[in-house]
C-alpha positions, 0 to 999 in steps of 0.5 A: 595212700589208697584212701587219699587216691580213692578220695581224689579219684586216682587209681592206685597201681600195684606193679610187681605186687609180689616183689619179684616172686619174694619167697618170703612173701609167697610162703607167709602163713597168712597167705598160704592158709587163705590160698588153701581155703580157696584152692589158690596160690599165695600169689593169687591171694595177694593179687585178689586182695589188691583187686578187692581193695580197688588197686590195679595189679600189674603182675609180671611173668615170662612163663605161660602157666604163670600168666594163666594163673595170674588171670584166674583171680575172679572165681573167689572172694576173700572174706572181710576177716581174711582181708584184715589179716592180710592188711595186718601182716607185718611186711617189709617195705619194698619199692620198685626203684627206677634206675637213673631217676634218683636225681629227678625232683619228683623222685619219691624214695629220697624222703624219709 
């Protein structure tokens, strides 16, 4: 989808990019290993990965410390090797559903 969007001048947005602070994702060994290299958190690595791919990241937090952390993404670069490690992580698909939209003709999550 990302390549299609880039080819068609569409900016892809990652809303809730760490799946509502999904502990499984944030404790993933690939993310935590890369985070340790950069003295960052796994969440920061996940956000940075998306940014380096050209995806707009919209994290959500109500905690001031996390908001500050979420902005601290521009003093490191993930190597190509580590970018590929993240790309190849086995991840469960999770979409941010919009309640009440299931019957809309353009609702995308009814499709197989």
